[in-house]
Each structure stands twice: as C-alpha cells, then as structure tokens.
N, C-alpha and C positions, 0 to 999 in steps of 0.2 A: 594374414598381416598383424602384427602386433603393434600396439599401442603404447606410448609411454607417458606416463604422467596420469592426469585425469582421464577417464574414458567417457567422451561427451555423446557417445554412440548408445550408451546404455539406456535401458527403459527408465530408470531413475531419472535422468536428466531431459529425457523427453517428457515424462510427466511433469517434472520440475517447470520447463520452459511452459507447458501448455497450461499450468496453473498460474503461472506468473503474466502470462497473456491475458488469459481469462479474467485474472483480477485488476489487471490496470485497465482493459477495455471497459469493464464494469465500472470502475472507478470514473472513468473519462465520462461514461454515460451518464452517470449519477451527479457529476459536476455540471455536465450541460443540461440536466434537468432542473438543478436547484439555481443556476446563475440568474433566472430571471426574477425569483424570489428573492435572491441575495441584493440583485439590482435594486428592487422596490424597497426592501427593507433598508438599504444604504442611502440611496438618492432621493426617497421619498418620504418615508416615515421619520429618519434620523434628521434629515433636512427640515421637516416640518417642525421639529422640537429644538431645532440648533445644534445636534450632537454630531452633525456629520464633519469630520476633518479629513475624508476620504476624497481623492480626486478620481477621475475615471483612470489615470494611468498606474496610480497604485493599487486601484481595485485589480486590473488586468495583473499587473505583476503578483499580486498576492495571490492569484488564483492559479497562475503559471507556475509559482513556488510551491504551492501545495501540492499541485499535479508531480512536480519533479521529486519532492519529498517521498510521495506516495509511491512511485515508481521507483525510488532507492529501496525503501524499506520493504517495500514488496520483494523485490528482487533479492533482497539478503535474507528477510526472515522466513519467507515461504519454503524455500527449498529446506533451510533447516529444520522447520517444523515437519515436513513431508518425509525428511531423513528420519526423524524421531518416530514417525508413525512406522516406517519401513522397518527398523530395527527393534521396536519396542515388544512386540509379541504379545504376550498376555499380560504385560504389565505398562500397556498403554497409557493407562491414566496416571498411573505415578511418574512415569518419564516425561508425559506432556505438562503436567503440573510443575513439575520440576522444570522443565525448561521454560515455560512461559513465566514462572516466577523468577527465574533467573534474567530473561530479557526485561521483566519489568524493573528488578531492583537495578540493573545496568542503567537503563534510562531513566 
C-alpha cells in the first residue's frame, strides 16, 4: 500500500512522537512538583513584603499558558533536532550547533 505525502508510519515519526510525549510528561511532572514552592513564594513571601500583585486566577492562568507553550515548542523543535541527528552522520556537532544557533537567533 503506497502512501502519499508525509509518511507518519516511519520509524522517525514514531521516535519523534515518543520523544515529544516523554518531554511533555516530564515537563508536566516538573510543573506539578514546583507549584507548591511557587505558591509559597508568590502568596506568602511576596505578600509578606508587599510585592504580590498576583491573584490566584492569574497564577493558574500563567501556569496553564506556560504549559501550553512548552507543549507547542516541544512539538515543533524536538522533531527538528531529531531529524538533524538522523541526517548529520559524522558532522553531528556542526549541524547541531548550526541548528540551535539558528533557532536562538530566530527567537
């Protein structure tokens, strides 16, 4: 059976999806582990010294926004970096440096 366009059944795409899922899950776990410390810093320490301008609603919205941004950037950049690793061969370091510097300059 022939497929047209992008072949999402290839090993590359399976690896890319696996890497994206792993990175997103790890990021969510990290966020969940750091939320109590962020709550304490924002609502206890900053409130004590009068620097807190954050409401609980904006606190939650900021966490959701940052999680969505992590998912979007991971979904775009991780397959690009994995593709560079796949095609680079012996010149992996040169290609990876060029790719990451290009991404940094674009951002």
